[in-house]
C-alpha positions, 0 to 999 in steps of 0.5 A, a space after each residue: 516414359 509415362 512412369 519417368 514423367 510421373 516420378 519427375 513431377 513428384 520430385 519437382 512437387 516435393 522440391 516446391 513444398 520444401 522450398 515453401 516450408 523454408 520460406 515460411 520458416 525464415 519469415 517466422 524467424 524474422 518476425 520473432 526476431 523483430 518482436 523480440 528486438 522491439 519488446 527488448 527496448 520497449 513494451 508494445 501496446 498490443 493486448 490480447 482479448 482474454 486476460 490470463 492471470 495465475 489465481 483461480 479461486 477455490 470455494 467450498 460453496 459457490 452460493 454466498 448468503 448475504 442475509 444472515 446474522 453471521 454475514 453481518 458480523 463478518 462483513 457488515 458495516 459498523 452501524 454505530 458510525 454509519 451516520 458519519 459522512 465525508 464533508 471537507 467543503 469549507 465551512 466559513 469564508 474561503 477566498 480564492 487564491 489571488 492573481 498575484 502571490 508572494 512567489 513560487 514554492 518548488 518542492 522536492 519530496 523524498 521517500 516511499 509511497 506513504 511519505 509522498 502521499 502524506 507530504 503533498 497535502 502538507 505542501 499545498 496547505 503551506 503554499 496557501 499559508 504563505 500565499 505562494 504559487 505552488 509548482 507541481 512537486 517533484 517526486 525524487 523516486 520517479 525522476 528520469 535518472 532512475 531509468 523509468 519511462 520518459 512518458 511520465 515525469 516525476 509527479 505525473 509518474 504516479 498522479 494525474 497532473 491535470 486533475 490535481 491542478 483543476 481540483 485545487 483551482 479555488 484553493 492554491 495557484 498551481 503551475 507545472 514549472 518555474 518561469 525560465 529565469 527562476 528555472 535557470 537560477 535553480 539549476 545553478 543552485 542560486 535559489 534559497 533552499 530549506 530542508 524541512 523537518 517532520 511536522 514543522 509548525 506554521 510559525 516556522 513557515 511564517 517567520 523563517 520561510 515567508 521573509 525569504 520567499 518575499 525577498 527572492 520570489 522563490 524558495 525550494 523546500 526539501 521534504 525528506 521524511 514525509 509530512 512537513 506540517 504539524 498534524 494538529 493545527 490551532 483552531 483558527 487554522 481548521 480550514 487548512 485541515 479540510 484543505 488537506 482532506 480535499 487534496 488527499 481524498 479528491 485532488 490526488 488521483 492516480 494516473 489513468 493507467 494505474 487507475 485502470 489496472 486497479 479497477 481490473 484487480 478489484 473486479 477480479 477480486 470479487 468473483 461471484 460477488 464475494 467480499 474480500 479482506 485486504 491485509 497489510 503486513 507492514 513488515 519492512 526491513 526499516 520498520 523491523 530495524 527501527 522497532 528492534 524486532 530482528 529476533 522475530 526471524 531466526 535466520 539471515 534476516 536477523 543479521 540484515 535487520 541488525 545491520 540496518 539498525 546499526 546504520 540507523 543508530 550511526 545516523 541518529 535515526 534510532 536512539 536506542 541500543 543495537 541489541 534489543 529484546 525482540 520478545 519483550 518488544 513484541 509483548 509491548 505491541 511494538 512489533 508487527 503481527 506475523 502473517 501466521 498470527 493474523 491468520 489465526 486471529 481471522 480464523 478464530 473470528 469466524 472467517 472460513 478457509 475459502 475467504 479471499 485475502 489480498 496481501 497489500 502494502 508492497 514489501 513483505 520482508 522475508 518474501 513468500 516464505 513468511 506468508 506460507 502459514 497464511 496460505 496454509 489457513 486460507 486457500 485464496 490468498 492473493 496479491 497484485 502479481 496473481 491478479 494481473 499479467 506481465 503485459 498489464 504491468 508493463 503497459 502501466 510502466 510505459 516504454 522503458 529503455 535499456 540499462 547501460 549497466 546491464 548491457 554486455 561489455 564490448 571486447 577490448 580493442 586490438 591495441 589494448 590486447 597488444 599492450 596486454 601481451 607485451 606487458 605479460 612478456 616483460 618480467 616484472 617484480 611480483 605485485 600484490 594481489 588486487 583486493 577481492 571483489 565486493 560481495 554482490 547484493 542479491 535483490 529479490 523482486 518481492 522486496 526483501 534483501 538476501 545480502 549479508 553486508 561486510 561493511 557499516 554502510 548500506 550498498 549503493 543501488 544499481 540502476 535496476 534497483 532504482 527502477 524497481 523502487 519507482 515501480 514499487 510506487 505503482 504497486 503500492 498505488 494499486 494496493 492502496 486503491 484495493 485496500 480502501 475499497 476492501 470489505 474488511 481491512 486488517 493492518 499487521 503494523 501501522 508504523 514505518 521505519 522512522 516511527 511515523 504512521 505508515 501505509 496502513 495508517 493512510 488506508 485506515 484514514 481514507 476508509 474513515 473519511 470515505 466510508 466510516 462504517 466499512 469494517 476496519 480492525 484496529 487490534 491492540 497489538 499488546 493485548 493480541 500478543 498476550 493472547 497469542 502467548 497463551 497458546 504459543 505451544 499449541 497455536 492450532 488447538 485453541 480452546 473455546 474460551 480463547 476463541 471467545 476472547 479473540 472475538 471480543 478483542 477484535 470486535 472491540 477494536 473496531 470502535 475502541 481502536 478508532 477512538 484510540 487512533 485519534 490519540 495515537 496516530 493523529 498526533 503524527 499524521 492528520 490523514 490517518 484520522 481526519 475526524 472530526 475536521 472533515 466529517 459531519 453527522 447525517 441528520 435524522 439518525 438515532 440518538 444513540 449513534 449520534 451521541 457516540 460519535 459526538 462523545 468519542 470522535 468529537 464530531 458535532 457538525 450536522 451535514 447539510 440537507 442535501 447530504 441527508 441520504 436515506 434514513 432507515 426506518 424503525 421497522 427495519 432496524 431489527 434486520 440491520 442491527 450491528 453485532 458488537 458482542 461475541 456470540 455464545 455459540 462456539 459449537 463449530 469453533 473447534 474446527 476453525 483451522 480445518 480445511 476443505 474436506 472431500 466429498 460426502 453428503 454427511 459433511 455438507 449436512 453437518 456444515 448446514 446444521 452448524 451454520 443454521 445453529 450459528 445464525 439462530 444464536 447470532 439472531 438471539 443475541 442481537 437485542 443484547 448486542 444493540 443494548 450494550 452497544 447503545 450504552 457505550 
């Protein structure tokens, strides 16, 4: 009896354990289904304490010496323009906006990130010019019809509305919406509308728009191309240039979620306090098509670029022929520098294989395949996707609903099935076959097209693609912040798909305003293409003479490229070169620096006493000189394409000796560099 009782007890215990396991399994499945259903419709605000992202930096030596001439040459500030400080405050009489204005200006802005950012300062300046009340601009790419989060509407999807309005309180009256009566009239399309061309003159607004505004108390401006006011204004309107600077560099602040993620990306980019390079390839399908660079690719991408160029010609965007010699365009400096070419230039200049390079600017046409050579030359090539998590990006997007066009189709009703069966039973005359379905358009999240068109028109965007286009604005906002704050910035191309200054141009303009001495390369693409053509057959076996030529070219591009941009880019976009209108010269600096800024950049205004900052003493000038010329020692340059080699103290010793030799040679040349730099 005791044995039977023991067996019964064991069996009942096993049953209870099994029942408990089933209950826990069911509860676990229920929780998983609830979480899956919740995150399918929207994104939870849950965040884990430890952030995991894909990039793990690899360095040859964790110690990084910042006190060598080599470091100052690669990463140090440009001393000749260090006296240039941002100064966008009004310099003459500046009245506050009146309580009663001529009416309301409602603006709809079309285009991508750089077009939006270029347009907003213009519409603010136009509103002040017309003595009008500005309604917060509507960004067409971020309207609710694009399937984005309802938490953020239009302008607020990208920028901080409250900060924008508060920053401009002394310049322009800004309101969030039109009054109810005018809002109703706009919905009925009963208010006058102007489709503004790129770079319209003040005369156009004063003689065409202003009379209509006074008559109807409201006008609508449609800005399709980015930038609705001419870049260079008459001298009597110089205060409007400084207003543009106040808008672009102070009032336009990204919304909180975008700013927070940008700050996190910047923190992750600087492990162990190392500097980094931001590189914008500028390789968009539109830019390549506009400038006739299709043959840079020898695959399906050539067809895609040519199709886009034909579409542009048909609509009058491009005036040239369909077939263009891309090799000749490249030699003329009209095509982007390929990532492989930029990598070779940077290695030739002296940046080591473990340099951190952040790829910015949104779309890279051709996808990651075009970046493979750059990854081969530099170990730490990253972008926003490798420095952030899906949760962080989703939190930035906000709660987004499901798309109607991706939900499964409902099965046919019983009546439809009965009707279909009855039609099949009736003998009918043979009918012609329906036309084949349209070829699907495959869209890659990286931004390049894998679709070969079969018609003259570009395919219509799906809701998913419209949502992705809105997300791209946020991606480029992160890239913009990172690029402005980078230790070094390198543009691959500075023109967009309409021939206007692009994302890279706005970044360079912001860096020039905020920190003029930050190292920004502006290489002459024509001279660069000629140098690269010399070693086209042996690109990875360059000799010392060629390397020295590249170093001189890049060093000259820092200052000469800055002067050239004032002639080339500023005529199209003021924000790409906001000097001298929005800058001043720090008092007490050396005469050579001041004369250079005055002669080449046209800056003559002295900063107020409160902005003098710290003036460097003559005792420290030898330690802070700028390296503007090429060093003669190229003893280790033959290995500038080498990668990390394994083990061996001898290898480490050789690197130390080479580093010491380079630093010694750099120090010996500082006097000559300073003298020649001062004579410029």
